[in-house]
PASEBA-1860 file (N, C-alpha, C; in nm, 3 decimals):
! residues 125
1> MTQLKIFA> -5.068/2.846/-0.073/-4.955/2.789/-0.008/-4.855/2.702/-0.087 ~ -4.898/2.660/-0.178/-4.804/2.577/-0.306/-4.702/2.677/-0.397 ~ -4.777/2.807/-0.405/-4.685/2.887/-0.475/-4.594/2.954/-0.409 ~ -4.597/2.991/-0.273/-4.520/3.006/-0.177/-4.397/2.917/-0.166 ~ -4.437/2.765/-0.171/-4.303/2.699/-0.145/-4.258/2.684/-0.306 ~ -4.302/2.704/-0.448/-4.236/2.718/-0.556/-4.156/2.821/-0.554 ~ -4.179/2.942/-0.514/-4.089/3.059/-0.530/-4.021/3.029/-0.425 ~ -4.034/2.972/-0.313/-3.916/2.968/-0.203/-3.807/2.873/-0.258
9> CIVLLAAL> -3.867/2.745/-0.322/-3.775/2.654/-0.403/-3.670/2.744/-0.525 ~ -3.750/2.818/-0.610/-3.672/2.911/-0.670/-3.569/2.992/-0.626 ~ -3.607/3.090/-0.527/-3.521/3.132/-0.419/-3.388/3.093/-0.396 ~ -3.431/2.945/-0.309/-3.320/2.868/-0.282/-3.218/2.838/-0.375 ~ -3.266/2.767/-0.494/-3.164/2.728/-0.578/-3.088/2.840/-0.709 ~ -3.154/2.933/-0.670/-3.077/3.094/-0.761/-2.976/3.094/-0.639 ~ -2.970/3.098/-0.537/-2.888/3.138/-0.428/-2.766/3.033/-0.413 ~ -2.798/2.915/-0.426/-2.685/2.805/-0.435/-2.623/2.801/-0.588
17> GAPASAAE> -2.650/2.878/-0.680/-2.602/2.862/-0.795/-2.524/2.982/-0.851 ~ -2.565/3.108/-0.750/-2.495/3.219/-0.763/-2.346/3.207/-0.715 ~ -2.273/3.314/-0.790/-2.136/3.307/-0.705/-2.143/3.372/-0.591 ~ -2.042/3.342/-0.492/-2.031/3.435/-0.360/-1.943/3.559/-0.409 ~ -2.027/3.655/-0.328/-1.981/3.802/-0.328/-1.880/3.827/-0.261 ~ -1.805/3.910/-0.303/-1.649/3.959/-0.236/-1.680/3.964/-0.114 ~ -1.763/3.994/-0.031/-1.801/4.039/0.088/-1.790/3.915/0.178 ~ -1.828/3.786/0.096/-1.837/3.655/0.173/-1.682/3.581/0.219
25> FKSASGAV> -1.619/3.645/0.129/-1.442/3.618/0.158/-1.388/3.693/0.235 ~ -1.325/3.663/0.360/-1.199/3.702/0.423/-1.062/3.731/0.393 ~ -1.014/3.886/0.365/-0.886/3.865/0.342/-0.811/3.975/0.368 ~ -0.679/4.012/0.322/-0.588/4.071/0.388/-0.505/4.117/0.314 ~ -0.414/4.208/0.311/-0.320/4.292/0.197/-0.243/4.367/0.267 ~ -0.115/4.315/0.245/0.003/4.444/0.304/0.110/4.378/0.293 ~ 0.205/4.401/0.409/0.338/4.396/0.456/0.422/4.474/0.417 ~ 0.389/4.605/0.383/0.473/4.708/0.339/0.544/4.765/0.487
33> GLEDRERM> 0.668/4.733/0.509/0.732/4.755/0.633/0.725/4.636/0.718 ~ 0.838/4.607/0.775/0.853/4.482/0.901/0.722/4.472/0.971 ~ 0.695/4.564/1.043/0.591/4.545/1.158/0.424/4.501/1.059 ~ 0.422/4.574/0.919/0.324/4.514/0.879/0.309/4.393/0.868 ~ 0.445/4.363/0.804/0.490/4.192/0.721/0.462/4.113/0.888 ~ 0.484/4.168/0.996/0.495/4.080/1.092/0.335/4.035/1.157 ~ 0.240/4.147/1.107/0.127/4.156/1.118/0.041/4.033/1.062 ~ 0.094/4.077/0.897/0.053/3.946/0.809/0.085/3.807/0.823
41> MRSYGEYN> 0.214/3.791/0.855/0.239/3.681/0.912/0.176/3.607/1.023 ~ 0.160/3.682/1.118/0.054/3.619/1.241/-0.076/3.591/1.209 ~ -0.138/3.613/1.099/-0.250/3.612/1.054/-0.268/3.487/0.940 ~ -0.146/3.449/0.912/-0.150/3.348/0.815/-0.247/3.226/0.824 ~ -0.260/3.160/0.952/-0.357/3.082/0.941/-0.484/3.081/0.936 ~ -0.506/3.217/0.929/-0.669/3.235/0.918/-0.727/3.232/0.751 ~ -0.610/3.199/0.679/-0.636/3.195/0.541/-0.579/3.100/0.491 ~ -0.629/3.066/0.377/-0.585/2.924/0.263/-0.551/2.964/0.162
49> LHLAFANA> -0.580/3.058/0.118/-0.459/3.104/-0.040/-0.399/3.227/0.023 ~ -0.249/3.215/-0.034/-0.151/3.321/0.004/-0.044/3.369/-0.137 ~ -0.069/3.493/-0.133/0.035/3.530/-0.273/0.115/3.613/-0.223 ~ 0.242/3.601/-0.305/0.327/3.677/-0.272/0.417/3.770/-0.430 ~ 0.422/3.867/-0.407/0.446/3.937/-0.567/0.578/4.046/-0.529 ~ 0.661/3.984/-0.661/0.795/4.068/-0.617/0.851/4.086/-0.779 ~ 0.950/4.157/-0.777/1.038/4.188/-0.941/1.137/4.051/-0.949 ~ 1.182/4.089/-1.065/1.325/3.957/-1.118/1.402/4.003/-1.010
57> KGEFLAGV> 1.445/4.114/-0.934/1.550/4.130/-0.848/1.502/4.080/-0.697 ~ 1.381/4.050/-0.676/1.345/4.011/-0.577/1.295/4.096/-0.441 ~ 1.297/4.197/-0.503/1.211/4.343/-0.430/1.038/4.352/-0.462 ~ 0.994/4.361/-0.357/0.858/4.329/-0.321/0.764/4.429/-0.408 ~ 0.660/4.382/-0.446/0.586/4.511/-0.541/0.432/4.519/-0.446 ~ 0.376/4.606/-0.491/0.241/4.654/-0.423/0.157/4.718/-0.557 ~ 0.036/4.708/-0.531/-0.066/4.787/-0.622/-0.057/4.640/-0.749 ~ -0.072/4.545/-0.721/-0.122/4.403/-0.780/-0.230/4.383/-0.814
65> RLAIRGAD> -0.289/4.385/-0.946/-0.444/4.391/-0.980/-0.440/4.238/-0.944 ~ -0.569/4.143/-0.857/-0.601/4.012/-0.883/-0.739/3.998/-0.928 ~ -0.750/3.855/-1.023/-0.892/3.806/-1.034/-0.853/3.662/-1.005 ~ -0.953/3.612/-0.922/-0.951/3.461/-0.877/-1.073/3.414/-0.949 ~ -1.082/3.284/-1.045/-1.166/3.230/-1.111/-1.174/3.096/-1.034 ~ -1.286/3.051/-1.031/-1.338/2.935/-0.981/-1.293/2.866/-1.101 ~ -1.320/2.656/-1.078/-1.273/2.553/-1.208/-1.390/2.631/-1.311 ~ -1.500/2.695/-1.261/-1.575/2.677/-1.396/-1.553/2.803/-1.479
73> GRVLWRAH> -1.493/2.846/-1.452/-1.408/2.995/-1.533/-1.505/3.128/-1.467 ~ -1.596/3.139/-1.344/-1.668/3.279/-1.344/-1.574/3.341/-1.239 ~ -1.550/3.449/-1.252/-1.479/3.526/-1.144/-1.546/3.559/-1.018 ~ -1.481/3.483/-0.919/-1.517/3.508/-0.793/-1.498/3.601/-0.712 ~ -1.382/3.672/-0.731/-1.290/3.775/-0.673/-1.190/3.872/-0.736 ~ -1.214/3.984/-0.756/-1.141/4.102/-0.767/-1.108/4.170/-0.674 ~ -0.961/4.186/-0.669/-0.876/4.290/-0.560/-0.768/4.368/-0.622 ~ -0.739/4.440/-0.515/-0.606/4.544/-0.554/-0.512/4.516/-0.443
81> SEGPYYFV> -0.399/4.454/-0.484/-0.320/4.454/-0.345/-0.263/4.589/-0.289 ~ -0.244/4.594/-0.139/-0.198/4.707/-0.109/-0.054/4.700/-0.067 ~ 0.002/4.582/-0.099/0.129/4.532/-0.070/0.198/4.401/-0.100 ~ 0.290/4.357/-0.073/0.356/4.236/-0.130/0.277/4.119/-0.104 ~ 0.182/4.118/0.008/0.124/3.991/0.057/-0.008/4.027/0.001 ~ -0.102/3.888/-0.030/-0.229/3.921/0.008/-0.247/3.787/0.023 ~ -0.374/3.790/0.107/-0.414/3.643/0.191/-0.558/3.654/0.166 ~ -0.637/3.505/0.133/-0.784/3.534/0.147/-0.833/3.391/0.167
89> RLPEGRYE> -0.912/3.368/0.232/-0.998/3.240/0.259/-1.098/3.202/0.167 ~ -1.110/3.100/0.085/-1.183/3.080/-0.016/-1.236/2.954/0.026 ~ -1.357/2.888/-0.032/-1.389/2.760/0.006/-1.295/2.648/-0.054 ~ -1.291/2.558/0.011/-1.169/2.461/-0.092/-1.203/2.425/-0.238 ~ -1.096/2.416/-0.301/-1.143/2.383/-0.444/-1.016/2.432/-0.521 ~ -0.998/2.427/-0.667/-0.917/2.461/-0.740/-0.934/2.618/-0.811 ~ -0.839/2.717/-0.840/-0.889/2.809/-0.875/-0.767/2.864/-0.945 ~ -0.802/2.959/-1.047/-0.742/3.036/-1.127/-0.698/3.163/-1.064
97> VTAEFGGK> -0.579/3.182/-1.057/-0.553/3.317/-1.017/-0.445/3.411/-1.106 ~ -0.493/3.514/-1.153/-0.399/3.573/-1.268/-0.392/3.700/-1.132 ~ -0.252/3.766/-1.168/-0.226/3.871/-1.109/-0.125/3.958/-1.197 ~ -0.169/4.104/-1.203/-0.160/4.218/-1.291/-0.086/4.290/-1.247 ~ 0.065/4.334/-1.308/0.115/4.427/-1.278/0.202/4.504/-1.377 ~ 0.193/4.629/-1.423/0.288/4.687/-1.498/0.233/4.638/-1.649 ~ 0.109/4.636/-1.648/0.048/4.572/-1.757/0.108/4.453/-1.814 ~ 0.174/4.381/-1.744/0.189/4.227/-1.788/0.115/4.146/-1.646
105> SHTRWVRV> 0.076/4.054/-1.714/-0.043/3.936/-1.604/0.042/3.800/-1.594 ~ 0.026/3.769/-1.483/0.060/3.585/-1.483/-0.058/3.520/-1.419 ~ -0.046/3.408/-1.511/-0.193/3.321/-1.442/-0.151/3.171/-1.394 ~ -0.220/3.160/-1.318/-0.208/2.981/-1.252/-0.291/2.904/-1.171 ~ -0.297/2.795/-1.200/-0.398/2.718/-1.145/-0.315/2.704/-0.988 ~ -0.445/2.699/-0.893/-0.405/2.689/-0.730/-0.486/2.579/-0.670 ~ -0.462/2.489/-0.600/-0.548/2.405/-0.502/-0.541/2.477/-0.385 ~ -0.688/2.498/-0.368/-0.658/2.516/-0.202/-0.760/2.421/-0.123
113> GGEPGTLH> -0.675/2.406/-0.017/-0.761/2.315/0.099/-0.821/2.412/0.216 ~ -0.853/2.337/0.320/-0.923/2.373/0.438/-0.806/2.458/0.518 ~ -0.667/2.388/0.534/-0.606/2.431/0.595/-0.511/2.568/0.528 ~ -0.395/2.605/0.564/-0.318/2.730/0.537/-0.259/2.614/0.439 ~ -0.206/2.674/0.303/-0.129/2.619/0.258/0.014/2.700/0.244 ~ 0.097/2.703/0.114/0.200/2.743/0.122/0.191/2.891/0.039 ~ 0.286/3.002/0.043/0.277/3.098/-0.026/0.351/3.079/-0.170 ~ 0.214/3.132/-0.260/0.236/3.128/-0.413/0.303/3.281/-0.438
121> HFHWN> 0.427/3.252/-0.508/0.531/3.376/-0.536/0.450/3.372/-0.712 ~ 0.460/3.528/-0.718/0.452/3.537/-0.837/0.541/3.679/-0.886 ~ 0.653/3.671/-0.986/0.761/3.796/-1.026/0.696/3.786/-1.145 ~ 0.788/3.944/-1.150/0.776/3.993/-1.302/0.908/4.052/-1.338 ~ 0.950/4.055/-1.469/1.091/4.083/-1.506/1.088/4.233/-1.517
END
């Protein structure tokens, strides 16, 4: 019985220290066209990290590659945006978001709370 308890403790500790899998985070991407944009905005409150992508002229971009790292530097989430908006529900905390488009990347730190926050804009020249 003691060996079983030790094994159970090891499994529990390993699970607590492991990064969350992508399947654990709810996300949505899109906003190509008016109807899709309206759908995304209706779901805004379901997410606490909101990203938007555009070029210097203000034209929306799709196909942006994303990497979200925790404060410890580990990659928690990788994604490919299907449209100019990308929303995700993350645990509260501080994250480093890297967005790449056309071979150029932008990185910034964001603080994510329990409630929906602001829309973080990424622009490319």
